[in-house]
MARKEDO-680101 format. One record per residue: residue in three letters; chain; x, y, z of N, C-alpha, C, O in turn. Coordinates in steps of 0.05 Angstrom, whole numbers, plus 5000, padded with zeros to 4 digits. Layout:
BEGIN
  rest  kette  neast  nnorth   nup  caeast  canorth  caup  ceast  cnorth   cup  oeast  onorth   oup
   Ala      A      X       Y     Z       X        Y     Z      X       Y     Z      X       Y     Z
...
//
This chain:
BEGIN
  rest  kette  neast  nnorth   nup  caeast  canorth  caup  ceast  cnorth   cup  oeast  onorth   oup
   Met      A   2240    6853  8808    2223     6874  8818   2235    6902  8812   2259    6906  8814
   Ile      A   2218    6920  8804    2227     6948  8801   2232    6960  8829   2215    6958  8846
   Leu      A   2255    6972  8833    2261     6984  8859   2251    7012  8862   2256    7029  8844
   Pro      A   2237    7019  8883    2230     7046  8889   2253    7060  8905   2260    7050  8926
   Ile      A   2264    7081  8894    2289     7092  8905   2284    7122  8912   2281    7138  8894
   Pro      A   2284    7129  8938    2282     7157  8946   2307    7173  8938   2329    7163  8941
   Ala      A   2302    7197  8929    2324     7215  8922   2329    7235  8944   2310    7245  8957
   Ile      A   2354    7241  8949    2361     7262  8968   2380    7281  8953   2403    7274  8948
   Asp      A   2369    7304  8945    2385     7324  8931   2394    7345  8951   2379    7354  8967
   Ile      A   2420    7352  8949    2432     7369  8970   2443    7395  8958   2459    7395  8939
   Ile      A   2435    7417  8970    2446     7444  8964   2451    7457  8991   2434    7457  9009
   Asn      A   2475    7468  8994    2482     7482  9019   2477    7465  9044   2469    7475  9065
   Gly      A   2482    7439  9042    2478     7421  9065   2449    7415  9071   2443    7403  9092
   Gln      A   2430    7423  9054    2402     7418  9059   2390    7400  9038   2400    7398  9016
   Cys      A   2369    7385  9046    2355     7368  9028   2334    7384  9013   2316    7396  9026
   Val      A   2336    7386  8987    2319     7404  8971   2307    7389  8947   2315    7367  8941
   Arg      A   2288    7402  8934    2278     7394  8908   2277    7418  8890   2269    7440  8899
   Leu      A   2285    7414  8865    2283     7435  8845   2260    7429  8826   2249    7407  8826
   Glu      A   2252    7449  8811    2232     7444  8790   2246    7447  8763   2257    7468  8756
   Lys      A   2246    7425  8747    2259     7424  8721   2289    7431  8723   2300    7442  8704
   Gly      A   2301    7425  8746    2329     7431  8749   2336    7460  8753   2359    7467  8752
   Asp      A   2316    7477  8757    2320     7505  8760   2328    7512  8789   2312    7508  8808
   Tyr      A   2353    7522  8792    2363     7527  8819   2349    7551  8832   2350    7554  8857
   Ser      A   2335    7567  8817    2320     7589  8828   2293    7581  8838   2278    7597  8851
   Arg      A   2285    7556  8831    2259     7546  8840   2264    7522  8858   2259    7499  8851
   Met      A   2273    7528  8882    2282     7508  8901   2265    7508  8926   2257    7530  8936
   Gln      A   2259    7485  8935    2244     7482  8960   2259    7464  8980   2268    7442  8973
   Val      A   2264    7474  9004    2278     7459  9024   2260    7441  9040   2239    7450  9049
   Tyr      A   2267    7415  9042    2250     7396  9057   2263    7387  9083   2249    7376  9100
   Ser      A   2289    7391  9086    2302     7383  9111   2329    7396  9113   2343    7400  9093
   Asp      A   2336    7403  9138    2362     7414  9143   2383    7392  9149   2406    7398  9152
   Ser      A   2374    7367  9149    2392     7345  9156   2389    7322  9135   2371    7305  9139
   Pro      A   2405    7322  9114    2404     7300  9095   2409    7273  9109   2397    7252  9100
   Leu      A   2425    7272  9130    2430     7247  9144   2405    7237  9157   2398    7213  9154
   Glu      A   2390    7254  9170    2365     7245  9182   2345    7236  9161   2330    7217  9165
   Met      A   2345    7249  9138    2327     7241  9116   2335    7213  9106   2318    7197  9101
   Ala      A   2361    7208  9104    2371     7182  9095   2363    7160  9114   2354    7139  9106
   Leu      A   2366    7166  9140    2358     7146  9160   2328    7142  9160   2318    7119  9165
   Tyr      A   2313    7163  9154    2283     7160  9153   2276    7141  9130   2259    7123  9134
   Trp      A   2288    7144  9107    2281     7127  9084   2291    7098  9090   2278    7079  9080
   Glu      A   2312    7095  9104    2321     7068  9111   2301    7055  9129   2294    7031  9126
   Arg      A   2290    7070  9148    2269     7059  9166   2244    7051  9150   2229    7034  9158
   Lys      A   2239    7065  9127    2216     7059  9110   2222    7035  9092   2205    7028  9075
   Asn      A   2245    7022  9096    2253     6998  9080   2259    7005  9051   2255    6988  9033
   Ala      A   2269    7029  9046    2279     7035  9019   2302    7016  9012   2319    7011  9029
   Pro      A   2302    7005  8988    2323     6986  8981   2350    6999  8973   2371    6986  8972
   Met      A   2349    7026  8968    2372     7040  8959   2367    7070  8962   2343    7078  8963
   Leu      A   2388    7086  8964    2385     7115  8965   2399    7128  8941   2420    7118  8932
   His      A   2388    7149  8931    2399     7164  8907   2407    7192  8917   2389    7209  8921
   Leu      A   2433    7197  8920    2443     7222  8931   2455    7239  8909   2472    7229  8894
   Ile      A   2446    7264  8907    2457     7281  8886   2467    7307  8899   2453    7321  8914
   Asp      A   2492    7313  8892    2505     7338  8901   2499    7360  8880   2514    7362  8860
   Leu      A   2478    7375  8884    2470     7395  8865   2490    7418  8864   2494    7430  8842
   Asp      A   2502    7424  8886    2523     7444  8886   2546    7435  8867   2556    7450  8851
   Gly      A   2554    7410  8871    2575     7398  8855   2568    7396  8825   2585    7401  8808
   Ala      A   2543    7389  8819    2535     7387  8792   2537    7414  8777   2544    7415  8753
   Lys      A   2533    7435  8791    2533     7462  8779   2561    7472  8774   2567    7484  8754
   Ile      A   2580    7466  8793    2607     7478  8790   2627    7458  8780   2649    7465  8772
   Gly      A   2620    7432  8779    2637     7412  8766   2657    7399  8785   2676    7386  8775
   Lys      A   2652    7401  8811    2669     7386  8830   2653    7381  8855   2635    7397  8861
   Pro      A   2659    7360  8870    2643     7353  8894   2644    7376  8915   2665    7388  8920
   Val      A   2621    7381  8927    2619     7401  8948   2609    7387  8974   2618    7395  8996
   Asn      A   2592    7367  8971    2580     7355  8994   2590    7327  9001   2576    7310  9012
   Leu      A   2615    7322  8993    2627     7296  8998   2627    7288  9027   2621    7264  9033
   Pro      A   2633    7306  9046    2632     7298  9075   2604    7288  9083   2602    7269  9099
   Ile      A   2583    7301  9073    2556     7293  9080   2550    7266  9068   2538    7248  9081
   Phe      A   2558    7262  9043    2553     7237  9029   2567    7214  9044   2556    7193  9048
   Ser      A   2592    7219  9052    2608     7198  9066   2595    7191  9092   2594    7168  9100
   Gln      A   2584    7211  9106    2571     7206  9132   2546    7189  9128   2540    7171  9144
   Ile      A   2531    7195  9107    2507     7180  9101   2514    7151  9094   2502    7132  9105
   Ile      A   2534    7147  9077    2542     7120  9068   2550    7104  9093   2544    7080  9094
   Gln      A   2564    7116  9111    2574     7102  9135   2551    7097  9155   2554    7079  9172
   Ser      A   2530    7112  9154    2509     7110  9174   2486    7092  9167   2472    7082  9185
   Val      A   2481    7088  9141    2459     7070  9133   2469    7043  9126   2493    7039  9122
   His      A   2451    7024  9124    2458     6996  9118   2446    6986  9092   2442    6963  9088
   Ile      A   2440    7005  9075    2430     6999  9048   2448    7011  9027   2463    7030  9033
   Pro      A   2447    7001  9003    2464     7012  8982   2458    7041  8976   2435    7050  8979
   Val      A   2479    7056  8968    2476     7084  8962   2489    7090  8935   2512    7081  8930
   Glu      A   2475    7105  8918    2487     7114  8893   2490    7145  8895   2473    7158  8907
   Val      A   2512    7155  8884    2518     7184  8887   2524    7196  8860   2533    7183  8842
   Gly      A   2518    7222  8858    2524     7236  8833   2525    7266  8838   2518    7276  8860
   Gly      A   2535    7280  8818    2537     7309  8820   2566    7319  8821   2579    7316  8842
   Gly      A   2577    7329  8799    2603     7341  8799   2626    7321  8798   2649    7327  8805
   Ile      A   2620    7297  8789    2641     7276  8786   2653    7278  8758   2642    7267  8739
   Arg      A   2676    7291  8756    2687     7298  8730   2715    7286  8725   2727    7292  8705
   Asn      A   2725    7270  8744    2751     7259  8740   2753    7232  8754   2736    7225  8771
   Leu      A   2774    7216  8747    2776     7189  8758   2782    7190  8788   2772    7172  8803
   Ala      A   2796    7210  8798    2803     7212  8826   2777    7214  8843   2775    7201  8864
   Thr      A   2758    7230  8833    2733     7234  8848   2717    7208  8847   2705    7200  8868
   Phe      A   2717    7195  8824    2703     7169  8822   2714    7149  8842   2698    7136  8856
   Leu      A   2740    7148  8844    2753     7129  8862   2749    7137  8891   2747    7120  8909
   Thr      A   2747    7163  8896    2742     7173  8924   2715    7163  8934   2712    7154  8956
   Tyr      A   2695    7166  8916    2668     7156  8924   2667    7126  8926   2653    7115  8943
   Leu      A   2682    7113  8909    2683     7083  8910   2695    7075  8937   2685    7056  8950
   Asp      A   2717    7088  8944    2730     7081  8970   2712    7088  8994   2714    7076  9015
   Ala      A   2695    7109  8990    2677     7117  9012   2655    7097  9017   2641    7099  9037
   Gly      A   2651    7079  8997    2631     7058  9001   2606    7061  8984   2587    7046  8987
   Ala      A   2606    7080  8965    2583     7083  8947   2582    7059  8929   2603    7050  8918
   Gln      A   2559    7047  8926    2556     7023  8909   2556    7031  8879   2568    7017  8863
   Arg      A   2543    7053  8873    2542     7062  8845   2548    7092  8844   2541    7107  8861
   Ile      A   2562    7099  8823    2571     7127  8820   2561    7138  8793   2566    7126  8772
   Ile      A   2546    7160  8795    2532     7170  8772   2548    7191  8757   2558    7211  8769
   Leu      A   2552    7187  8732    2567     7205  8714   2547    7217  8695   2531    7203  8684
   Gly      A   2549    7243  8690    2530     7256  8672   2544    7271  8650   2548    7260  8628
   Ser      A   2552    7296  8655    2563     7313  8634   2588    7301  8621   2592    7305  8597
   Val      A   2604    7286  8636    2629     7276  8625   2624    7255  8603   2642    7250  8587
   Ala      A   2600    7244  8602    2594     7224  8581   2596    7238  8554   2602    7225  8534
   Val      A   2591    7264  8553    2594     7280  8528   2621    7293  8527   2634    7293  8506
   Gln      A   2629    7306  8549    2653     7323  8549   2679    7307  8551   2700    7317  8543
   Asn      A   2678    7284  8563    2703     7268  8567   2697    7238  8567   2699    7225  8588
   Pro      A   2689    7228  8544    2682     7199  8543   2704    7180  8551   2698    7158  8560
   Lys      A   2729    7189  8549    2751     7172  8558   2749    7166  8588   2757    7145  8597
   Leu      A   2739    7186  8603    2736     7181  8632   2716    7158  8637   2720    7142  8655
   Ile      A   2695    7157  8621    2676     7135  8624   2691    7108  8620   2687    7089  8635
   Glu      A   2708    7107  8600    2723     7083  8595   2741    7076  8618   2743    7053  8626
   Asp      A   2754    7096  8629    2773     7092  8652   2757    7082  8676   2767    7064  8690
   Cys      A   2734    7093  8681    2718     7084  8704   2707    7056  8700   2706    7040  8719
   Leu      A   2700    7050  8676    2690     7023  8670   2712    7002  8675   2706    6980  8684
   Lys      A   2737    7009  8669    2759     6990  8673   2763    6985  8703   2771    6963  8711
   Arg      A   2758    7006  8720    2761     7003  8748   2738    6987  8761   2743    6970  8778
   Ser      A   2714    6993  8753    2691     6979  8765   2666    6983  8747   2651    7002  8751
   Gln      A   2663    6965  8728    2641     6967  8709   2614    6969  8722   2597    6984  8713
   Glu      A   2610    6952  8742    2583     6950  8755   2577    6975  8771   2553    6980  8778
   Ser      A   2597    6991  8778    2592     7015  8794   2586    7040  8777   2577    7060  8788
   Val      A   2591    7038  8751    2587     7061  8734   2557    7064  8726   2545    7045  8715
   Val      A   2546    7087  8731    2519     7094  8722   2521    7120  8706   2533    7139  8715
   Val      A   2509    7120  8682    2508     7145  8667   2480    7156  8667   2460    7142  8661
   Ser      A   2478    7181  8675    2452     7195  8676   2447    7208  8649   2462    7226  8640
   Ile      A   2426    7199  8635    2418     7212  8610   2396    7232  8617   2373    7225  8621
   Asp      A   2404    7257  8619    2386     7279  8626   2375    7292  8601   2389    7306  8587
   Ser      A   2349    7286  8596    2337     7292  8570   2316    7314  8572   2298    7312  8588
   Gln      A   2318    7333  8554    2298     7354  8552   2288    7354  8523   2303    7361  8504
   Asn      A   2263    7345  8519    2252     7342  8492   2270    7325  8474   2273    7330  8451
   Gly      A   2281    7304  8487    2296     7285  8471   2326    7292  8468   2341    7276  8456
   Leu      A   2334    7315  8478    2362     7324  8475   2375    7325  8502   2363    7331  8522
   Val      A   2401    7319  8503    2416     7318  8528   2423    7346  8539   2430    7364  8523
   Ser      A   2420    7349  8565    2428     7373  8579   2452    7367  8597   2454    7344  8608
   Leu      A   2470    7386  8601    2494     7382  8616   2496    7402  8639   2479    7420  8643
   Gln      A   2518    7399  8655    2525     7418  8676   2501    7423  8696   2493    7446  8700
   Gly      A   2491    7402  8707    2468     7405  8725   2444    7416  8710   2428    7430  8722
   Trp      A   2441    7408  8685    2419     7415  8668   2419    7445  8660   2399    7455  8650
   Thr      A   2441    7459  8664    2442     7487  8658   2451    7492  8629   2449    7515  8619
   Gln      A   2462    7472  8616    2472     7475  8589   2458    7455  8569   2459    7431  8573
   Lys      A   2445    7467  8549    2431     7450  8530   2450    7442  8507   2470    7455  8502
   Thr      A   2444    7419  8495    2459     7410  8472   2440    7401  8449   2416    7402  8452
   Thr      A   2452    7394  8427    2436     7383  8405   2441    7353  8402   2434    7341  8382
   Ile      A   2451    7341  8423    2457     7312  8423   2432    7296  8431   2420    7302  8451
   Ser      A   2426    7277  8415    2402     7260  8420   2408    7242  8444   2429    7229  8445
   Ala      A   2388    7240  8462    2390     7223  8485   2393    7194  8476   2408    7178  8488
   Val      A   2379    7186  8455    2380     7159  8444   2408    7153  8433   2419    7132  8439
   Asp      A   2419    7172  8417    2445     7167  8405   2467    7165  8426   2484    7148  8424
   Leu      A   2465    7182  8447    2486     7181  8468   2484    7154  8483   2504    7142  8490
   Thr      A   2460    7146  8489    2456     7120  8503   2467    7097  8488   2481    7080  8499
   Asn      A   2461    7096  8462    2471     7074  8445   2501    7074  8443   2514    7053  8442
   Lys      A   2513    7098  8442    2542     7100  8441   2555    7089  8466   2574    7075  8466
   Leu      A   2543    7097  8489    2554     7088  8515   2549    7058  8519   2566    7045  8531
   Lys      A   2527    7048  8510    2522     7019  8512   2543    7004  8497   2552    6983  8507
   Asn      A   2552    7014  8475    2573     7001  8460   2600    7002  8474   2618    6986  8469
   Leu      A   2604    7022  8491    2628     7025  8507   2629    7005  8530   2651    6999  8540
   Gly      A   2605    6995  8538    2604     6976  8560   2589    6985  8584   2589    6972  8605
   Val      A   2576    7009  8582    2560     7018  8604   2535    7001  8607   2521    6995  8588
   Met      A   2530    6991  8632    2508     6973  8637   2485    6987  8652   2462    6977  8652
   Asn      A   2491    7009  8666    2471     7022  8682   2465    7050  8673   2483    7066  8670
   Phe      A   2439    7056  8668    2431     7082  8659   2408    7093  8676   2391    7078  8685
   Ile      A   2409    7119  8681    2386     7134  8692   2375    7152  8670   2390    7168  8658
   Phe      A   2350    7150  8664    2337     7167  8644   2320    7187  8659   2300    7180  8672
   Thr      A   2328    7213  8658    2312     7234  8671   2298    7252  8650   2311    7263  8633
   Asp      A   2272    7254  8653    2257     7271  8636   2256    7299  8649   2239    7303  8667
   Ile      A   2273    7317  8641    2275     7343  8654   2249    7359  8653   2242    7373  8671
   Glu      A   2235    7356  8631    2210     7370  8628   2189    7364  8650   2172    7380  8656
   Arg      A   2192    7340  8661    2172     7332  8681   2184    7332  8710   2169    7331  8729
   Asp      A   2211    7335  8712    2223     7332  8738   2215    7354  8757   2218    7378  8751
   Gly      A   2205    7346  8780    2197     7366  8801   2172    7381  8795   2166    7400  8809
   Thr      A   2157    7373  8775    2133     7389  8767   2107    7377  8778   2087    7390  8779
   Leu      A   2108    7351  8787    2084     7337  8796   2063    7335  8774   2039    7336  8779
   Gln      A   2073    7334  8749    2054     7332  8726   2050    7304  8715   2036    7299  8696
   Gly      A   2064    7285  8728    2061     7257  8719   2083    7250  8698   2097    7267  8688
   Val      A   2084    7225  8692    2104     7214  8674   2096    7217  8645   2072    7213  8639
   Asn      A   2115    7224  8628    2110     7223  8599   2115    7195  8590   2137    7189  8580
   Phe      A   2095    7178  8592    2099     7149  8587   2107    7144  8558   2124    7127  8554
   Asn      A   2095    7158  8539    2102     7154  8511   2131    7160  8505   2144    7146  8490
   Arg      A   2141    7181  8517    2169     7189  8513   2188    7168  8524   2208    7160  8511
   Ile      A   2181    7157  8547    2198     7137  8560   2197    7111  8543   2218    7099  8538
   Gln      A   2173    7104  8534    2170     7079  8518   2186    7082  8492   2199    7063  8483
   Lys      A   2185    7105  8479    2199     7110  8454   2229    7107  8459   2243    7095  8443
   Tyr      A   2239    7119  8480    2267     7118  8487   2276    7089  8491   2297    7081  8481
   Leu      A   2260    7073  8505    2266     7045  8510   2266    7029  8484   2283    7012  8480
   Gln      A   2248    7035  8467    2246     7020  8441   2271    7025  8424   2280    7008  8409
   Glu      A   2282    7050  8426    2304     7058  8409   2331    7052  8421   2352    7054  8407
   Thr      A   2332    7045  8447    2357     7039  8460   2360    7010  8470   2381    6998  8469
   Glu      A   2337    6999  8478    2337     6971  8489   2357    6967  8511   2372    6948  8511
   Val      A   2358    6986  8530    2375     6983  8554   2358    6984  8579   2339    6999  8580
   Pro      A   2366    6968  8599    2352     6970  8625   2359    6997  8638   2382    7005  8638
   Ile      A   2339    7010  8649    2343     7037  8659   2330    7041  8686   2312    7026  8694
   Phe      A   2338    7062  8700    2325     7073  8723   2311    7099  8714   2324    7115  8700
   Ile      A   2286    7102  8721    2271     7125  8712   2270    7147  8733   2267    7141  8757
   Ala      A   2273    7172  8724    2270     7195  8742   2255    7217  8727   2258    7220  8703
   Gly      A   2239    7232  8742    2226     7256  8730   2197    7252  8726   2188    7239  8707
   Gly      A   2181    7264  8744    2152     7266  8740   2135    7245  8752   2110    7246  8751
   Val      A   2147    7224  8765    2131     7203  8777   2115    7216  8801   2127    7224  8821
   Thr      A   2089    7217  8798    2072     7233  8816   2049    7217  8828   2042    7222  8852
   Thr      A   2038    7199  8813    2014     7185  8822   2018    7155  8822   2037    7145  8810
   Leu      A   2000    7141  8835    2001     7111  8834   1996    7102  8805   2006    7081  8798
   Glu      A   1981    7116  8790    1976     7109  8762   2002    7110  8746   2007    7093  8729
   Asp      A   2019    7129  8753    2046     7130  8740   2061    7105  8746   2074    7093  8729
   Val      A   2060    7096  8772    2074     7072  8780   2063    7048  8765   2079    7031  8756
   Phe      A   2037    7046  8763    2025     7023  8749   2033    7023  8719   2039    7002  8708
   Gln      A   2034    7047  8707    2042     7049  8679   2071    7040  8675   2077    7025  8657
   Leu      A   2089    7049  8693    2117     7042  8690   2121    7012  8696   2139    7000  8685
   Lys      A   2104    7001  8713    2107     6973  8720   2103    6955  8695   2113    6933  8694
   Lys      A   2088    6965  8676    2083     6950  8651   2109    6947  8635   2111    6929  8618
   Leu      A   2128    6964  8641    2153     6963  8626   2175    6950  8643   2199    6955  8640
   Asn      A   2167    6932  8662    2186     6921  8681   2208    6905  8668   2228    6899  8681
   Ile      A   2204    6897  8643    2226     6882  8630   2250    6899  8626   2273    6889  8624
   Trp      A   2246    6926  8624    2267     6945  8619   2273    6963  8643   2296    6972  8646
   Ile      A   2253    6969  8659    2257     6988  8681   2266    6973  8706   2252    6956  8716
   Lys      A   2290    6981  8717    2301     6968  8740   2293    6983  8766   2293    6971  8787
   Gly      A   2288    7009  8764    2281     7024  8787   2267    7050  8780   2269    7061  8758
   Ile      A   2253    7061  8800    2240     7087  8797   2251    7105  8819   2249    7099  8843
   Ile      A   2263    7127  8811    2274     7146  8830   2253    7167  8837   2241    7180  8819
   Leu      A   2247    7169  8862    2224     7185  8872   2234    7209  8887   2251    7207  8905
   Gly      A   2224    7232  8880    2234     7257  8892   2211    7273  8904   2201    7268  8926
   Lys      A   2203    7294  8889    2184     7313  8900   2157    7300  8908   2144    7309  8927
   Ala      A   2149    7280  8893    2123     7267  8899   2123    7255  8927   2103    7256  8941
   Leu      A   2146    7245  8936    2148     7235  8963   2149    7257  8984   2135    7256  9004
   Tyr      A   2165    7278  8978    2168     7299  8998   2143    7317  9000   2138    7328  9022
   Ser      A   2128    7319  8979    2104     7335  8980   2080    7320  8991   2059    7331  8997
   Gly      A   2082    7293  8992    2060     7277  9002   2042    7267  8980   2022    7254  8985
   Ala      A   2049    7273  8954    2032     7264  8932   2033    7234  8930   2014    7221  8922
   Leu      A   2056    7222  8938    2058     7193  8939   2068    7184  8966   2083    7198  8979
   Gln      A   2058    7161  8975    2068     7149  9000   2086    7126  8992   2079    7109  8976
   Phe      A   2110    7125  9004    2130     7106  8996   2119    7077  8999   2124    7060  8982
   Glu      A   2105    7072  9021    2094     7045  9026   2075    7036  9004   2075    7012  8997
   Glu      A   2060    7055  8994    2041     7047  8973   2055    7040  8947   2047    7021  8933
   Val      A   2075    7056  8940    2091     7050  8916   2104    7022  8919   2104    7006  8900
   Gln      A   2116    7018  8942    2130     6992  8947   2111    6969  8945   2117    6948  8934
   Lys      A   2087    6972  8956    2067     6951  8955   2059    6944  8926   2058    6920  8919
   Ile      A   2055    6964  8910    2048     6959  8882   2070    6943  8867   2065    6924  8853
   Leu      A   2095    6952  8872    2117     6939  8858   2122    6911  8868   2130    6893  8853
   Gln      A   2117    6906  8894    2121     6879  8905   2098    6860  8895   2103    6837  8890
   Glu      A   2074    6871  8893    2052     6855  8882   2058    6846  8854   2051    6823  8846
   Glu      A   2070    6863  8838    2078     6856  8811   2097    6832  8812   2094    6814  8795
   Glu      A   2116    6832  8830    2135     6810  8832   2120    6784  8839   2126    6763  8827
   Lys      A   2101    6785  8858    2086     6761  8865   2071    6750  8841   2070    6726  8837
   Cys      A   2059    6768  8826    2044     6760  8802   2062    6746  8783   2055    6725  8771
   Ser      A   2086    6757  8779    2105     6746  8760   2113    6718  8769   2116    6700  8752
   Leu      A   2117    6714  8795    2126     6688  8805   2104    6667  8801   2110    6644  8795
   Lys      A   2079    6675  8804    2057     6656  8800   2055    6647  8771   2049    6624  8765
   Glu      A   2061    6666  8753    2059     6660  8725   2081    6641  8717   2083    6633  8694
//
């Protein structure tokens, strides 16, 4: 089954959403990320996706105490990301109880760190491929590159990375829907199981992504949930029905 995963993005200790990663286009949805995490747990979310946007921007963790509190308070798996640029930070989050740790910019800037993290816990390593028009963006999406998202993914796959998040920056936080063709093309050229983020807005988006369930392991949901464009229960129901259909077949 494709997992529906609520995102909790944190700036200044608040739960926020950005548009296309633009820090100047921020909307605050809660002053308590912990309460938000507990809310999604009560909604039967199978996992939480926590991002330290402050950390992503400056290159080191800022909201580690909040993340640790959430990890200790919920009873579902948590993945964390944002500003994880060295092995010590990776191990700190691992010791704090994070099931998966998301690495982004270092995949380009320090690939040896990816190798070191894989040696410590291969299943815990997640690389976020943040793509804008097919090219990778770094530093909390503030720095553009000429590196192909497909090429980077295939290189990391050969290193032993098993978990990827593919974020379509052009659609993230815009409520414009998923660019299904772009995602499908990326999957055809990489053939890796991924978690999708960016632009999931309607139930039709969910139905479209469900068709790619052989490759898509999860859908990370952000602004659509917080704005009310999507109801978590409805998304979950669609994805669970898919599983039942598959079992019957």
